[in-house]
Structures are given as structure tokens and as C-alpha cells.
C-alpha positions in Angstrom: -1.2 -8.7 19.2 -1.9 -10.7 16.1 -4.6 -9.7 13.7 -6.3 -12.7 12.2 -9.4 -12.9 10.1 -11.6 -13.1 13.2 -10.1 -10.1 14.9 -10.3 -8.0 11.7 -14.0 -9.0 11.3 -14.6 -8.1 15.0 -13.1 -4.7 14.4 -15.5 -4.1 11.5 -18.4 -5.3 13.6 -17.5 -2.7 16.3 -17.6 -0.1 13.5 -21.3 -1.0 12.7 -21.2 -3.8 10.1 -23.1 -7.0 10.7 -21.1 -10.1 11.4 -21.8 -11.6 7.9 -20.9 -8.4 6.1 -17.7 -8.0 8.1 -16.6 -11.6 7.3 -17.4 -11.1 3.6 -15.4 -7.8 3.6 -12.3 -9.5 5.2 -12.6 -12.4 2.8 -12.8 -10.1 -0.2 -9.7 -8.2 1.0 -7.7 -11.4 1.6 -8.7 -12.7 -1.8 -7.7 -9.4 -3.5 -4.3 -9.5 -1.8 -3.8 -13.1 -2.8 -4.8 -12.5 -6.4 -2.5 -9.6 -6.8 0.5 -11.4 -5.3 -0.3 -14.6 -7.3 -0.2 -12.6 -10.5 3.2 -11.1 -9.6 2.0 -7.6 -8.8 2.5 -5.9 -5.5 -0.5 -5.6 -3.2 -0.9 -2.0 -1.9 -3.2 -0.9 1.0 -3.0 2.9 1.1 -2.2 4.2 4.6 -1.0 0.8 5.7 1.7 -0.6 3.4 2.5 -2.9 0.5 3.3 -6.6 0.1 5.5 -7.8 -2.7 7.8 -10.7 -3.6 11.5 -10.3 -3.7 13.9 -12.7 -5.4 16.5 -14.2 -3.0 19.9 -14.9 -4.4 21.6 -18.3 -4.7 23.6 -19.2 -1.6 26.5 -21.5 -0.9 25.9 -23.7 2.2 27.7 -26.3 4.2 26.0 -29.8 4.0 26.3 -31.5 7.5 25.5 -34.9 6.0 28.3 -35.0 3.5 30.6 -32.4 5.0 30.9 -30.6 1.7 29.5 -27.5 0.2 26.4 -27.2 -2.0 24.5 -24.5 -3.8 21.1 -23.6 -2.5 18.9 -22.2 -5.1 17.3 -18.8 -4.6 13.5 -18.4 -4.3 10.8 -15.8 -3.6 10.5 -14.0 -0.3 7.3 -12.2 0.7 8.1 -8.7 2.0 6.0 -6.0 3.7 6.9 -2.4 3.6 4.9 -0.1 5.9 3.6 3.2 4.4 5.1 6.5 5.5 1.8 7.6 7.1 1.6 4.3 9.0 5.1 4.9 10.5 4.4 8.6 11.1 1.3 7.9 13.1 3.4 5.8 15.5 1.5 2.6 14.8 4.3 0.9 13.1 8.0 0.4 13.3 10.0 -0.6 16.3 
């Protein structure tokens, strides 16, 4: 099951919020996550997990066009790490 903005807002509506307030809350959460990650800080949601960027290393690859090797520059990878309580509740993991 995927959890998009609409399904998150629907969950808040089931908890008693109006549709408008639920959509505002989801938008505020998403904007907060985006702002934290854009500034280089990790985004932490207690009881759920954290999002952070990790640097990937430079890699040597085979170029099929030329048949030679070339360097592929590293970049940033967005990573998610579930919290211990999330995993302990049985809601996360494999």
C-alpha cells in the first residue's frame, strides 16, 4: 500500500479533522520535510523514522558506446531509517 497525500489526508479525516484542515496539515508536514532536507539537515519524525541525504562515492563504469571505462561522479542519495519503536511495533521492516 502506498501512502500519498490523499491517503494521509483521508486518515486524518477519519480521526476527526475536516477535509480542509487535514490537507493543510499534510501540506505543512511535507513542506517541513522538504525545508529540512533542502537545508542539509535530517528530517526526523519521532516514532516513525528519519530522512537524510548520504553522499555516494565516485564509481568506475564501463561505457557501452565507446567500449572504454569512465568515471561516474558521486551524488546525493535520499535515505530513510525507520525508528526503533516503528520496527518494534511490527509495522516496519521486512
